[in-house]
C-alpha positions, 0 to 999 in steps of 0.5 A: 379428946376421944377422937384425938386419942383414936387418931394418935392410936391409929398413927402408932398401930399402922406402922406396927401392923405393916411391919408385922405383915411384911415379917409374916411368911404367910403374907410374903407367900400365900398358899394357893387354893386347891383350884390353883393347885389343880391348875398348876398341875394341868399347866403345860411342861416348862419351855412350852409356848403359847396362850396356855403357858401365858395364862397358867400363872394368872389362873392359879395365882403364885406358882409353887416350886416343886418340892423334894418330896415330889421329885424322887429319884431312885438310884440302883447300884449294880455290881459290875460282872468281871469278865473271866480272867485269862491269868486264871489257870485251868485245872490241870489234867493227869500227866501224860506218859505216851511220849516219844523218847530219844536217848544218846550217851556212852555204853561200856562193855566188859568182854571176857572173850579171848578173841578180844584180847587180840585187839586190846589189853583189857576187856573194856569196849567203849561205845556211842549209843543212841536209840529211840522209842515210840509208845505203842501201848499206854494204861495208866502209868504203864507204857510199852514201846519199841523202837530202833537203836545203834551202838558203835565203837572199838579198840586199837592197840599193839598186841604181841607185835601186831597193830590191831583195830576192831570196830563194832556196829550193832543195830537192835530193836529195843522192846521196853516196858516203863513204869512211871513212879511219878512225873519225874522218875520212871523205871524200866526194863528192856530187851533188845534183839539185833545184830552185830558187825565186827570189822577187824583189821591186823597189820602182820609184818609178814604180809605186805597188805593189812589183813581185814575181815567183818564178822557177823553175829546175832545179839540180844540185850537184857537191861533195867534202868531208870529215867530222871527228869532234869526239867522242865517240870511244869505242866506234865499234863502237856506235851512238850520237850523234856530232858532226862538222865538215864542210867542203865545196866544189863548183860549182852549175849552174842553168837561168835563172829567168825574173823578170817584176815584176808591180805587182798592180794590177787591169786595171779600176782607174780609173787603168788598169793597169801592164805587167809589168816584165821583169827580167833572168833569174837563174841561180845557177850558180857556185862554192860552199863549205859548212861545217856541223856535223852529227850521226850516230846 
């Protein structure tokens, strides 16, 4: 009886024990012994061939897969250093005032000289004017310069039955002091010594030829004015072409230019010779104003 009970119990317990052993993790993957762990650390790297690599599993038992704690990877994120951008504007320097200046425009003079009445019915003398200056001295906003200039113009008309014409050429040296109030505005004062050539011609009905003469005189101008920048206005610290509007007003002083009309006939001609006609001397003194458009570079 007892024997039958134990046999029956053994038959029932054996399947249960086998099922418990199959479900147990310790039974499915036994933990290696310290000796086996030491042998696993000394095992050759993966991919090695030879007897040592073949015997390593047998000596250490079941080989343990590496855990996440053993393979630690440190990732360092570095901020990339961006190269200097070419679009970044460099710091602007002070504006440049040591500039070469060229102007061209119109000059209107008012001449109260009685000698001018022979050639015009009023006192207005229009002229084309061009000049250029070069900076000789610069300190801060103050610029002193010198240059060359040329005015040319004239009048023509019929006065008291005579056809008369006058052409004037004036060459001068402008000496200028200029103060730059701002990069877009400057004021200046100028004196301009020079010389005037007055070319006159008169058609006298009593003379077969035209009476012509040229008179020379010394001249000097004194004027003040301002220059207003038209553009471009960017980067005043750089030397580049810029355009300006310059109004100017002043007074001109000249000596008298003697005018003696000569018909140009030979003294040995059959009909005789003509004496020179003494025209009134001409002085080109008086107020004037000038408006010009110029460029600096």
